[in-house]
N, C-alpha and C positions, 0 to 999 in steps of 0.2 A: 443421877445414877442411882440404881436400886442397891439396897444392901446386899451384901455377899456376892456381888459381881466380881469377877477376876480383874486383876490389874490390866490397864490396857492404856494405849496413847490415843488421846483425843485428836480431832483435826487441827486444833490450835495448838498442839504440842504439849498440853498439860497431862501428866502421868498421873492416873488415878490408881489407887492400890485398893486391896481387898479389905472390907470392913464387915464386921457383923451387923452393924446397924449405922445408919446415917445420922451423923451429928455435925455440928459446927466445931467441936472441940478437936485439937490435934489427937489423932490416934497414936499410941504408943507403937513404935516400930514402923510407923508408915510415913513417908516423906513425900509431899507433893513437890514435884519440880517442874520445870519447863524446859523443853528441849528446843533449841533454836536450829532448826533443820537448815536454815540458809547458812549457817556457819559450819556445817558438817565438812570435815576435811576428807580429801582424796588422796590416794597413793598414786605415785607416777604411773603405775601400770593402769589404773582406772581412767586417768587423764588421757594416756595413750589410746586406750580403747575408744573413748568418746570423741578423740580428734584424728585418729587415723596415722598418727605418728609413733614412733617407738619410745619406749620408756628410756632408752638412752639419750633420745632427742629431748625429752622433758628435762632430763638432769643436765644436758648440755645447756640448754635454755636458761636453767638456773644458774650455772657457772658463768654464762656471760652476762646475766643480769636482765635477760629478757623476761624471766619469771622471778619474783622475789624469793629471798631465801626461804625454803620450806622449814617448818617446824619438824622436829624429830620426835619420834616415839622413844620409849625407854629401850626398845630393841634396835632403834636406829633407822627405822623406816622413816622416808620423807613424807610428810602430810601437807598437802597444798589446800589452799581455800578453792571453793568451787569456781571462783572468777578467773582461776588460772585456765580452765578450759576454754573460756572466751578469749583469753590473751593469747593462747597457743594458736587458736584459729585465726585470729588476727594477724599474728606473726606468719603464719603460713600464707595467708592472702598477700601480705606485704612482700613476702619473697617472691611470690609468682609475678608481682609488678615490678621486680628488680631491686627492691631494697636489700641491702646485705644485712647479715646477722649482726655485725658491729654497729651499723647504722641503727638498727631496731634496738639494740641494747642501750644505745645513747639516748635515744628517744625515751624509752620506757624509764631509764634512770632518772632522767630530767622530769619527766612527768610524775614518777613516784617520790621525788623530792619536792614536789609542789609548784614545778615549773611549767611553763606553758610552750612546748616545743613546736608549735603550730607553724610559725614562720619557717623554721628549719625543715620541718616535714614538706611544706610548700616547695621551698627551694629544691629539695631533693627530687621530688616528684617532677617539677618543671625540668630539671636536668635530665631525668630519666626519659621523659617525654621527647626532649631534643635529641637524645641518643637514639631513642626508638624510631623517630621520624627519619634520621640519618640512615638507620638500618634498612628501613622500608624503601628509601631512594636506591640504596645499594642493590636491594633484592629486586627492584624493578629494572634495574640496569642489566643484572644477571639474568632475569627472566627474558627480557628482550633480546640478549645475547644468545641464550639457548635456543629461543624460538627461531632465530635466523640460522643458528647451526642446524638444527633439526630439519628446517626447510632445505637447506643446502645438501645435507646428508640424504634425505629423500630422494631429491633430483639425481644425486650422484649415484645412489643404489639403482635407480630405474635405468640410468645409462650405462651401468657396468654390467658386462655380459655375465650370465649365470655361471657360477663356480669361480669367477675371478674375484680378486680383492679390490674393495672400493677405497681402501686406505683412509677410512673416515678419521680415525684417531690422529693419524699422521697429517691429515689436513688442517688440524688445530693450529699448527705452526706457521700455517699460510694465511690465517684469519686473524683479525684484530681480536683482542681479548677484553673481557668486560673489565671495567674499573671496579675493584673491590679490595679493600685492605684484608678483610677477613678470609676471602677465598684465594688470595694471591693472584688474582686475575686483574689484568690492566689492559686499558685500550692502548694499542700501539699500532703504528702504521707499518707497512711493508717497507723494507729498505731495499 
């Protein structure tokens, strides 16, 4: 560094200060310090911007234990470590796969305490897969049922004189219903 250059931050995080001449002796009033950029803290709003969730969601995740308790500034702002961004993204992806917030909070608490929640996570994922497979079966049955109804209704509309009612909705009571607990549709025979 040349003598008389202004204070600046180098690539490795060392802060240089202004000196009249270059020397190996500490200069009065000049402190060399290192800045650890990896440990820079983020406010909840900054994490929200990086992850696409609201700042309220970030605070909610902290209350649940999905995020570790944030340090507070003297003015009360929450300050999170940068790895909170990755944890929020991980939580959002896990929510898309069907994990609940309470399940995630338990997993993260176990992990943060030094535990290995891997078997529990696998068990939950297998349960979610079984549930998803059941829903797919129900959707296929509903799909087949709807396909048959649409075919029948096309035929009925073609056979109905123009301007007359085909009574399509009313014909549903005459048809067997698809089995589904979610849609309250069930197969039934005509009595």
